[in-house]
N, C-alpha and C positions, 0 to 999 in steps of 0.2 A: 255104342253111341258116344261114349266119353272120348273115344279116340278121334272122332270127327271134330269135336269141340277142341280137343287138345291140339290137333293139327292145325285147325283154323287159328288158334291163338298163336301158335308158332309161326304161321304164315304172316300174320300181322306183324309180329316181332321181326321176322326176316325182312319184311318190307321196310320197317323202320331202320333196320341195320343197313340195308342196301342204300336207302335214302341218305343216311348219314355218311356212309362211305362215299357216295357220289358227291355229297356236299363238300367233303374233304378234298376230293379230286378236283372239284371246281376251284377251291382256294389254291390248290397246288398249281393248276393251269394258270390261274391269274398271276401268281408270283413268278411262275416260269416265264410268262410273257412280259411282265412289266417290272419284275424285281420288287424290292422294298422301297417304293417311290411314293410320292404324293398322289400320283395318278392311281396307284393301287389302293391307297387309303380312300380316295374318293369313290372308287368302284365298290369297295366294301361297305361304305356308308350308304351308297345308293341301293345296294341289294338288301341292306338291313331295314329299310323303310317298310316294304310290304311284309317282311319277316316279322318285324316288331308288331305291326298291327294284327297280323294273322295269329301269331303265337299267343299274344295277350288277350285279344278279343274273341278269337275263335278257338285255336288250339284243339284240345280234346273236350272243351266245355260244351260245344254244340252237339257233339256226338253223345256225350253223357246225358244231355237233356232229351235228345231226339230218339236214340236207339230204344230205350225202354218204352217210349210212347208208341213207336212203330210196332214193336213186338207185341204190346198189349192189344192193339187193334188186330194184328194178324192172328194171334193165338185165339181170339174170340171169333174169328171168321169174317171180320169186317175189313176185307182187303181194300175195297173202294174208299172207305173212310180213311184208311191208313194213307192211301195215295192222296186223298184230299189234304191231309195234314202235311204231306210232302210238298204239295203245291203251296200251301199256306206258309210253310217254313221257307220255301224258296223265295217267294215274293217278299216276305218280311226281312229275310237276310239280305236280299238285294237292295231293298230300300235303306236299311240301316247301315249297310257297308258303303253305300254311295256317299253318305254324309262325311265320314272322315276322308274318303278319297277326294271329294270335292274341296274340302278344306285344305288338304295338302296341295292339291293342284292350283288353288288360288294363292297360296303362300309358299311357294317352293323355297325361296331364299330364307324365310324365317324357319322353315323345317330343317334346312341344312345347318343353319346357325344353332338350332336347338340340339341337333344330334352331333355336331362337330364344331363346338365353339372355339377350338384351337386352330381351325383352318384360316388362312388369310382370305382377303376379300376376293382375290382372283380365283382361288380354288372353289370358294362358295358359289361364285357366279357361274362357274362351269357346270355346276350340278342342276341349275334351274330347269333347263330344257329336259334332261333325262328324268328329273323328279316328276315333272308334269306328266310324263308318259308312264313311268313305272308305278305310280300310285294307283292306277286302275287295275293293277294286279290284285289288290286287296278284295274287290268285289268278286273277281274270278275265283280266288282262293276260298272265300266264304261260301260261294255257290257249290264249289267242289266238296266242302265240308258237309253240306246237306246231302248231296248225292252219296258221299262216302257213308254217312250214317244209315241211309236207306239200304245200300248194298250190304253193309255189315248186319243189319237187321234181317236181311234175307239170307244170310250165311254165305254171301259172295264176297270173298276177301281179296282175291288175287289182283284184280284191276285197281281197287282202291289202295292196296298195299304198295303198288308200284307207282303211285302218283308222284311222290317226291323224286323218284328215279327219272321219270319222264321229264319233270321240270328241270332237274340238274343236267340231264343229258342234252337237252335243248340248249341250255345256257353254255355248256362246255363247247358244243358245236359252234355256237355264235361267237364265243370268245376266240376260238381258233381261226374262224373265217374273218373276223373283223379286227383281229390283233388288239382286242381290248378297248375299242372305241365305246365311249360311254352311252351315246344314243343307241348304238346297235345293241349294247348290253341291256338297256331298258326294253328295247323292242323284243329281244330274245326272251327276257323274263315274261313279257306279255304272251309271246307265242307259246312258251312252255306251260304257262298257267292255263291258256286256252286249250292246249292239247290234253292236259291232265283232266280238265273238266269235261271235254268232249268225249274222252275215252270212257269216263264213268257214266255220262249221260247216254252214250251209245249202248252200253250194257244194260242200263236201266230200261231204255225203250225196248230192247229185245226181250227183256224179262216180262214187262208189263203190257206192252202193246196197247190194245184198245182201252184197257182199264184206266190208263192215264187220262184219256179224254173224258171218260165217264165221271172221273173224280172232279172235273171242273164244275159240276153242278152244285157242289157244296160251297158254303161261305168261304171267302178268301182271307178271313181274319184268323190268325193263329191264336189258340186258346191261351189265356193268361197263365195257366199252370206251367206251360212250356217256358215262358219268360222267367218265372220264379225258379224253375229247375236250372235254367241256364245261368241265372245269377249265382245260385249256390255252387254250380260247377266252376264258374270263373273264380269264385272265392276259394274253392277247393284247390285249384292249381296255384292260387296266390300270385305273388309278384316275382316269383323266381325267374320267370321268363325275361324280366326286364334287367336282370343283373348283367348279362352280356351286352345289352344296349348301353347300360351305364359304364361298363368297362371300355367300350369303344369310344364313348363320349370323353372319358378321362384320358384315354390314350391319344385322342386328337390334340390334346394340349401339350403333348410331349414331342419327341423328335419326329422328323419325316420318316414315314414307313412303320411307325409304331402301331398304328391302327391295323395294318396288314399283319404285322408280327403277332399282335395280341389275338387277332381273329384266327390266324393259323394255329396257334397253340390251343385255342379253345376248340377248334374243329378236330384237332388231333386227340383231345380228351374225349370228344363225343364218339369217336370210332369204337373204342372198346365198350363204352357205355351202351351204345345202341346195338352193337354187334353181338355182345355176349351177356352183359350184366343185367340190363333191364328186361331181357327176355323173360326171366323168372317172374318179375313183377307183373308182366302182361298175362302170363299163364295163371298165376295165383290169384289175381284180382277176382275173377268170377267165383272161385271156391271160397275165398274169404268172405265175399259178400253173401253168398248162400249160407255159410255157417253162422254169420252174425244175424242174418234175417231169421234163421231157425232157432236163434238164441242158444246155439251150441257154443257157448263162450269158451269152454275148455278146448274143444276141437279147433276153434279159430286161433286161440293162443298157441296151441301146439303146432299148428301149421305155420303160424307167423314165426315162431321160434326156429323151426326148421328152415323156413325161407331165409331168415336173417343169416343163419350159419352158411347156407349154400351160396347166398349172395356175397357174403364176406370172402368165401373161398375164391369165387370167380373174380371178384374185384381186386383182392390182394394179389392173386397170381398174375393177372393182366397188368395191374397198376405197378407193382414192383418191377416186373419185367420191362415195362416201358420206361420207368424211371431210369433203369440201368442201361437199356439199349435204345431208348428213344432218340438220344442225340445221334447215335450212329445211323439210325433209320433216316433222320432228317438230313444228314450229310449225303446219304444215298439218293434221296429224293430231290435235293436242291443243289447239288454240286455243279450242275450245268449252268445255273442261273446266277447264283450269288457268289461273292468273293469269300475267301476263307474266313475273314473277320466276321462278316455277316452270318455265315453258317455257324461259326462258333457261338455267336451271341444267340441266335434263334434256337440252336440245339440246347443251350443252357435253359432258355425259357421253356422249351417243350418239356425237358426233364423235370423242371420245377412244377409246371402245371400238372404233370401226371401224378403228383403226390395226392391230388384231389380225387383220383378215380375211386378208391375204396369208399371215401366219405360220400361222394355223390351217388354211388351205387346203393349204399345203405339207405341214404335219405330218400331215394326214389321208392324203395320198398316200404319204408316206414310211412311215407305220405300215402301210398296206395292202401296201406292197412287202415289209416285214418279215414280215407274216403270210403272204404268198404263198409264201415259202420256209420256212414253218413255224417262224419265229423268234418265239416268244411272250414270251421272257424280256426282250428289249430294250424292247418297248412297256411291259411291266410295270415295269421299272426307271425308264423315262421318266415313267410315270404316278405312281409313288411319289415320285420326285424333285420333280415338279411340285406334287403335293399337299402334301408336307411344306414345300417352299419357300413355297408360297402361304399355308399356314396360319400359319407364323411371320412371314414378311415382311409379309403382308397385314394381320395384326393390328397390328404395330408402325406401319406406314405409315398405316393407317386411323385409328388413335388420334391421329396427328399431323395428318393432312390430310383426314380424313373420307372420304366416298364417292369423291371424286376420287382420293385416294390409293389406295383399294382397286381401282378400275378401272385406274389407272396400273400398279399391281402386276401385275394380270392381263395387261396389254399387254406389259410388259417380260418377264414369265415366258413368255408365248406365243412371243415372238421368241427367247428364250434356248433354249427347248426345240427350236424349229425349227433353230437353228444347230447344236445338239448332234446332232439327227437327221441333218442334212446331213453333218456330219463323220463320223457312223457309217456312212453309205452312200457315203463318198467314193470307194470303189473300184468303185462300181457305176454309173459313167457321169457322176458329178458331178466334172467337171474344169474347168480354167481357161476353156476356150472356152464351156462352158455358163454359167458365172458372167458372162462378158463379154456373152453374149446376154441374160441376165437383166438386167444393168445397163443395156444399151441400151434394152430394152423399158421398164424402169422410168423412164428418163429421158424417153422419148417420152411416156409416160402423164402424167408430172408436167407437162411442157410444155403438153400439150393441155388438161388438166383444171384445174390450179391457177389460171392467170390468169382464166378465166371464173368459177371458184368465188369468187375474191376480189372480182371485179367484181359478182357477184350477191349479195354479202353485204348483208343488210338489205332486199333486194328482195321483191316479192310472192311468197309461198310457192308459188303455183300456177306462176308463171313459173320459179321456181327448180327446181321438180320437172321441168318440161318440159326445161329446160336441162340438168339432171342426166342425163336419159335420152339426150339428144343427145351430150353430152360422153362419157358412158360408152361408147356405141357407136363414136364416132369414135376415142376413145383405144384401144379394143380393136383396131380395124382398123389404126391406125397402128403400134401396138406389135407387131402380128403380122408386120410386114415383116422384122425380123431373124430370125424363125423360120419364114419361109414355106417354106424348103427342108425343114423338119422335118415339115410336116403330111402331105404325100403318103406319106412313109415311115411315119409313125404309122398312117395308115389301112391301108396294106399289111400292116404287122406285126399290126395288130389283126385283120384278115381272116384272116391266116395262123394266128394263135393260135386263133381261133374255129373255123376249118375243121379245125384239128388236133383240137379237142375233139369236133367232130362225127364225124370219122373214127374216133377212139377209141371213141366211144359206139356207132357202127355196127358196129365190129369185135367189141365185146363182146356186142352183141345177136345 
């Protein structure tokens, strides 16, 4: 049974990875069509409005509140009551998501000014019509979050995991057909959000059929406990989601095209994070939660220690490889659109942004470990600290050093937050021997990747891309040697935690 849960977790992670990759391709298509222009900056800000509302107010918080509730009803055999909660959640989410959507629709110019204070009046005026249209994507995304939570509670992960891919594929198609027209882009976002929600709703109707109608007999008011759980989950993910929004806001006060360049570098960083590194956080979260709930503190600390080491290996191997070869990949991807000077500049920015990859990978796992023991306050404080530091320091440094200074601030802050998080979990398996193993692995990766990266500087982009893949794989294998003794124990502990979940579920049923 543990294999089914393990595969389901990987399927969710794969969906996140494909979604982030499609998001990066979306940004690539946007730059390919419009270059680093003010029009591209406006398109990025336009798409960030529903993303900001969804990531901060919905994100994973709604699922964290609803999935355990759905499962508790289903395990006790109360399927119709579980569906009643689904209807209650759907109506509540629809009502509360319409409020910010209406506010944005009534004040599109003020919204644009708040998110892009550096844009001139003409650029801001051009966003008002598309903003009035795209803000209605937020209710669609919120409804999709409820249906996603239900499908995950039923163990149906495929359609929900592909939601972001459906959204971004629709946007890419609209971009190519409309050549980047803003109104068409907003309409394409609504179309993609609608298709994502309908795909999930269709599977839900097929699964439940008549029971959905029977559930309408129950009260339509969502229990207060759900709102409390949702509030804790929002605090748990903190304000880290707002840092990219703040970055785009600060970039709007710099040169034309800097919003698009900042966004491109951010999306490039998200590709290895979603595709490789955060997979382990998704897989380990259920096991850590189970171990902490059983008060097996030593087992949880052992699993966290092993997870930190494996995450560090993946993050360092991909991060160092992309620092060295990321500029070459950028030249390969953008050489048809941008002139050599622009390519050189954005390549440098991408290489600098990639330094954050190991830090963000570790922070992701450490935050998951805090949430697994129901500690939502610490991630909240970390998020608030990061956002306030970034807003103040980022503005000062960007005014002096431009976009390079803004991305450098992001990198330094990412590593500072990671060091603070490591210090906070110092009693949970983070000891001197772990740091020694991490140092050995980092040294091996640097020795394997840096010399070929320096030698490949200025070479053909295609050859550099092939060499990057080879160096990344070789460095990962070499760096795993100091941690080889950890991996079998990690697998055994993961199996034990997942089996424990299955046994608990079987006993309750």
